[in-house]
C-alpha positions as CSV (number, residue, x, y, z in Angstrom):
1,X,-19.8,-0.4,1.0
2,X,-19.8,-1.0,-2.7
3,X,-17.1,0.4,-5.0
4,X,-19.6,2.9,-6.6
5,X,-20.8,4.2,-3.2
6,X,-17.2,4.5,-2.0
7,X,-16.2,6.5,-5.0
8,X,-19.2,8.8,-4.6
9,X,-18.1,9.4,-1.0
10,X,-14.7,10.7,-2.1
11,X,-14.2,14.4,-1.7
12,X,-13.8,16.5,-4.8
13,X,-10.7,18.4,-3.6
14,X,-7.6,16.2,-3.2
15,X,-5.1,17.4,-0.6
16,X,-2.0,18.0,-2.7
17,X,-0.7,20.7,-5.0
18,X,-0.9,20.1,-8.8
19,X,2.1,18.9,-10.7
20,X,2.9,17.9,-14.3
21,X,0.3,15.1,-14.9
22,X,1.8,11.8,-15.6
23,X,-0.4,8.9,-14.7
24,X,1.4,5.7,-13.8
25,X,-0.7,2.5,-14.0
26,X,1.0,-0.7,-12.7
27,X,-0.8,-3.7,-14.2
28,X,-0.7,-7.3,-13.0
29,X,-1.6,-10.0,-15.5
30,X,-2.3,-13.6,-14.2
31,X,-3.1,-16.9,-15.8
32,X,-5.9,-19.2,-14.6
33,X,-3.6,-20.6,-11.9
34,X,-3.0,-17.2,-10.5
35,X,0.6,-17.1,-11.8
36,X,2.1,-13.9,-13.3
37,X,2.2,-13.8,-17.1
38,X,5.4,-12.5,-18.7
39,X,6.4,-11.5,-22.2
40,X,3.4,-9.3,-23.2
41,X,4.0,-6.3,-25.4
42,X,2.4,-2.8,-25.6
43,X,0.3,-4.1,-28.6
44,X,-1.3,-6.6,-26.2
45,X,-2.9,-3.9,-24.0
46,X,-5.8,-1.5,-24.4
47,X,-6.1,1.5,-22.1
48,X,-9.3,3.5,-21.7
49,X,-9.4,6.7,-19.7
50,X,-13.0,7.7,-18.8
51,X,-14.1,5.2,-21.5
52,X,-12.0,6.9,-24.2
53,X,-9.1,5.0,-25.8
54,X,-5.8,6.6,-24.7
55,X,-2.3,6.2,-26.1
56,X,0.2,5.0,-23.5
57,X,3.8,4.0,-23.1
58,X,4.7,0.5,-21.8
59,X,7.7,1.2,-19.5
60,X,10.7,-0.9,-18.7
61,X,9.7,-3.5,-16.1
62,X,12.8,-2.4,-14.1
63,X,11.5,1.2,-13.7
64,X,13.0,2.6,-10.4
65,X,11.1,1.7,-7.3
66,X,10.5,4.0,-4.3
67,X,9.1,1.8,-1.4
68,X,8.0,2.9,2.0
69,X,7.3,0.4,4.8
70,X,4.8,1.7,7.4
71,X,4.6,-0.4,10.6
72,X,1.9,-0.3,13.3
73,X,3.7,-0.1,16.7
74,X,0.9,0.4,19.2
75,X,1.0,-1.4,22.5
76,X,-0.6,-4.6,21.3
77,X,1.8,-5.1,18.3
78,X,4.7,-6.8,20.2
79,X,4.1,-10.3,18.7
80,X,3.9,-8.9,15.1
81,X,6.9,-6.7,15.6
82,X,8.9,-9.7,16.8
83,X,8.1,-11.6,13.6
84,X,8.8,-8.5,11.4
85,X,12.3,-8.1,13.0
86,X,13.1,-11.7,12.1
87,X,12.0,-11.1,8.5
88,X,13.9,-7.9,8.0
89,X,16.3,-9.4,5.5
90,X,13.4,-10.0,3.0
91,X,13.0,-6.3,2.2
92,X,16.3,-6.0,0.4
93,X,15.2,-8.2,-2.5
94,X,11.9,-6.3,-2.7
95,X,13.7,-3.2,-3.9
96,X,16.2,-5.1,-6.1
97,X,16.8,-3.3,-9.4
98,X,18.3,-0.1,-10.7
99,X,18.1,2.9,-8.4
100,X,15.7,1.3,-5.9
101,X,14.9,3.3,-2.7
102,X,13.5,2.1,0.7
103,X,12.3,4.0,3.8
104,X,10.6,3.2,7.1
105,X,7.7,4.8,9.1
106,X,6.1,3.8,12.4
107,X,2.6,4.7,13.4
108,X,0.7,4.4,16.7
109,X,-0.5,7.6,18.5
110,X,1.5,9.5,16.0
111,X,3.4,8.9,12.7
112,X,7.2,8.9,12.7
113,X,9.7,8.7,9.8
114,X,12.4,6.4,11.1
115,X,14.4,6.1,7.8
116,X,13.8,8.5,4.9
117,X,13.8,7.1,1.3
118,X,17.3,6.2,0.4
119,X,19.1,3.9,-2.0
120,X,21.3,2.9,0.9
121,X,19.3,0.6,3.2
122,X,21.7,0.8,6.2
123,X,19.4,3.1,8.3
124,X,16.3,1.1,7.3
125,X,18.0,-2.1,8.5
126,X,19.0,-0.6,11.8
127,X,15.7,1.0,12.6
128,X,13.5,-2.0,11.7
129,X,15.5,-4.2,14.1
130,X,14.8,-1.9,17.0
131,X,11.1,-1.4,16.5
132,X,9.2,-1.8,19.8
133,X,5.5,-1.3,20.8
134,X,4.4,2.0,22.3
135,X,1.1,4.0,22.4
136,X,-2.5,2.9,22.3
137,X,-3.7,4.0,18.9
138,X,-3.1,2.7,15.3
139,X,-3.4,5.8,13.1
140,X,-3.3,3.9,9.8
141,X,-5.0,6.6,7.7
142,X,-2.6,9.3,9.0
143,X,0.3,7.0,8.2
144,X,-0.9,6.5,4.6
145,X,-1.4,10.2,4.2
146,X,2.2,11.0,5.4
147,X,3.6,8.1,3.3
148,X,1.9,9.5,0.2
149,X,3.3,13.0,0.9
150,X,6.9,11.6,1.1
151,X,6.5,9.4,-2.0
152,X,5.0,12.3,-3.9
153,X,8.4,14.1,-3.6
154,X,9.9,11.5,-5.9
155,X,10.1,12.0,-9.7
156,X,6.8,11.0,-11.4
157,X,8.4,8.3,-13.5
158,X,9.3,6.2,-10.4
159,X,7.0,3.5,-9.2
160,X,5.7,4.6,-5.8
161,X,4.8,1.8,-3.4
162,X,3.6,1.7,0.2
163,X,3.6,-1.5,2.2
164,X,2.0,-1.4,5.6
165,X,2.2,-4.1,8.3
166,X,-0.6,-3.7,10.8
167,X,-4.2,-4.3,11.5
168,X,-6.7,-3.9,8.7
169,X,-8.6,-1.2,10.7
170,X,-7.7,2.3,11.6
171,X,-7.8,3.5,15.2
172,X,-7.7,7.2,16.0
173,X,-6.6,9.0,12.7
174,X,-7.6,12.5,11.8
175,X,-7.4,11.6,8.1
176,X,-10.5,9.8,6.8
177,X,-10.3,6.7,4.7
178,X,-11.6,8.5,1.6
179,X,-9.0,11.2,2.0
180,X,-6.2,8.6,2.2
181,X,-7.5,6.9,-0.9
182,X,-7.8,10.1,-2.8
183,X,-4.3,11.2,-1.9
184,X,-2.8,7.9,-2.9
185,X,-4.6,7.9,-6.3
186,X,-3.6,11.5,-7.0
187,X,0.1,10.6,-6.3
188,X,0.2,7.3,-8.2
189,X,0.9,5.3,-5.0
190,X,0.2,1.6,-5.0
191,X,-0.6,0.2,-1.5
192,X,0.1,-3.3,-0.3
193,X,-1.4,-4.1,3.1
194,X,0.2,-7.0,5.1
195,X,-2.3,-7.5,7.9
196,X,-2.8,-9.5,11.1
197,X,-5.1,-9.9,14.0
198,X,-3.5,-8.8,17.2
199,X,-5.3,-11.6,19.1
200,X,-4.4,-14.6,16.9
201,X,-0.9,-13.3,16.1
202,X,-0.1,-12.9,19.8
203,X,-1.1,-16.5,20.4
204,X,1.6,-17.6,18.0
205,X,4.4,-15.6,19.5
206,X,7.2,-17.5,21.2
207,X,8.2,-14.5,23.4
208,X,6.9,-14.6,27.0
209,X,4.0,-12.3,27.6
210,X,3.5,-10.5,30.9
211,X,0.0,-11.4,32.1
212,X,-0.3,-8.0,33.8
213,X,0.7,-6.0,30.7
214,X,-1.6,-4.4,28.1
215,X,-0.1,-6.9,25.6
216,X,-1.6,-10.0,27.3
217,X,-4.0,-12.1,25.4
218,X,-7.3,-12.5,27.4
219,X,-11.0,-12.6,26.9
220,X,-11.3,-8.9,27.1
221,X,-8.8,-8.5,24.3
222,X,-10.7,-11.0,22.2
223,X,-13.9,-9.1,22.7
224,X,-12.2,-5.8,21.8
225,X,-11.0,-7.5,18.6
226,X,-14.5,-8.6,17.7
227,X,-15.8,-5.1,18.3
228,X,-13.2,-3.7,15.8
229,X,-14.6,-6.0,13.1
230,X,-17.5,-3.6,12.6
231,X,-15.2,-0.8,11.5
232,X,-14.3,-0.2,7.8
233,X,-11.8,-2.6,6.4
234,X,-9.3,0.1,5.4
235,X,-6.8,-2.5,4.1
236,X,-9.2,-3.9,1.5
237,X,-10.2,-0.4,0.3
238,X,-6.7,1.0,0.1
239,X,-5.5,-2.0,-1.9
240,X,-8.5,-2.1,-4.2
241,X,-8.5,1.5,-5.1
242,X,-4.8,1.8,-5.7
243,X,-4.2,-1.5,-7.5
244,X,-2.4,-3.3,-4.7
245,X,-2.9,-6.6,-3.0
246,X,-3.9,-7.6,0.5
247,X,-2.0,-10.3,2.2
248,X,-2.2,-11.5,5.8
249,X,-0.3,-13.6,8.3
250,X,-0.5,-15.3,11.7
251,X,2.8,-17.1,12.0
252,X,6.4,-16.3,11.1
253,X,6.3,-18.3,7.9
254,X,3.0,-16.6,6.9
255,X,4.7,-13.2,7.2
256,X,7.6,-14.3,5.1
257,X,5.3,-15.7,2.5
258,X,3.2,-12.5,2.4
259,X,6.3,-10.4,1.8
260,X,7.5,-12.7,-0.9
261,X,4.1,-12.5,-2.6
262,X,4.3,-8.7,-2.6
263,X,7.8,-8.9,-4.0
264,X,6.7,-11.2,-6.8
265,X,3.8,-8.9,-7.6
266,X,6.1,-5.8,-7.8
267,X,8.6,-7.4,-10.0
268,X,6.2,-9.0,-12.5
269,X,4.1,-5.8,-13.2
270,X,3.6,-4.1,-16.5
271,X,3.8,-0.4,-16.1
272,X,1.7,1.8,-18.4
273,X,2.1,5.6,-18.3
274,X,0.1,8.3,-20.1
275,X,-0.9,12.0,-19.9
276,X,-4.6,12.6,-19.7
277,X,-6.2,14.6,-22.5
278,X,-8.6,16.1,-19.9
279,X,-7.1,17.2,-16.6
280,X,-9.4,19.5,-14.7
281,X,-8.3,19.8,-11.0
282,X,-10.5,17.8,-8.7
283,X,-11.8,15.5,-11.5
284,X,-12.0,11.7,-11.0
285,X,-11.1,9.5,-14.0
286,X,-12.1,5.9,-14.4
287,X,-9.4,3.5,-15.8
288,X,-9.9,0.3,-17.8
289,X,-7.0,-1.9,-19.0
290,X,-7.9,-4.8,-21.3
291,X,-5.9,-7.4,-23.2
292,X,-6.3,-8.1,-26.9
293,X,-7.3,-11.7,-27.7
294,X,-6.2,-12.9,-24.2
295,X,-9.4,-13.8,-22.6
296,X,-7.8,-16.6,-20.5
297,X,-5.8,-14.0,-18.5
298,X,-7.0,-11.8,-15.7
299,X,-5.9,-8.2,-15.2
300,X,-5.6,-6.2,-12.0
301,X,-5.0,-2.5,-11.8
302,X,-6.4,0.5,-9.9
303,X,-9.9,1.5,-11.0
304,X,-9.2,5.2,-11.4
305,X,-7.3,8.3,-10.3
306,X,-7.8,11.9,-9.2
307,X,-6.5,14.9,-11.0
308,X,-4.6,16.8,-8.3
309,X,-6.2,20.1,-7.2
310,X,-4.3,23.3,-6.5
311,X,-5.5,23.4,-2.9
312,X,-3.8,23.7,0.4
313,X,-1.4,21.0,1.3
314,X,-0.9,19.3,4.7
């Protein structure tokens, strides 16, 4: 599906109540080697909202961060969860900075909040270390929808971030992909998928696997994995349409590298904020961020956002 056809498929009525409209646009600027570029000023940026030049504020790079981690915990996630537990200490540096918050959700047949957003990470640390597989579904879209609802309760000036660790495909959600994207865009949430293949990740696990369990790696599991490849790549769409970044892993070192990449991205962003001149509920706005006289650099940001509609909530 192309970006244009995907956007045309989005519903015209986002799922959340209207609030004071402050649009937050995290922007990543990279050089030709892919390294973050520091030291740019507001005068270096041009922002267009629906093709119209828009005044904006370049916020302090240390703007408070509210970060939710959503983890797939279905029955085939044992190997990935083992790696995640061993990498739990990496999340503390991800939220380093003034007034940072972190929280934890798990999703399989349902979505559960294990640690609400808090500045104190004690409960988060405890819960991530006891994650275990359960269930048969991986309701990614429902997890995104619930995460957005929780993040939307935070003040609008905070950077709202969702990291999910799981497969790139959804399995069993009631929420559609376009609904999840719409909700995230309306609430200024940036999504960073950290994905894996249940088959290849399981092969790299050092934990013994019971050959009679549903977690065993066999030919049938591999065939099921191939069948899932035909489904929509939710991870790529969620990242692309919210300005995030997809990373993936197979081994322990790969997971740690992926999380460090996300942390580097979060803490090297430029954050532009503005209030739209036109804000009709249910309206989609295209965004364009450019650099003045900096053609050697590349810019990544979300392609647009929805004006929240005064419709029924969850």
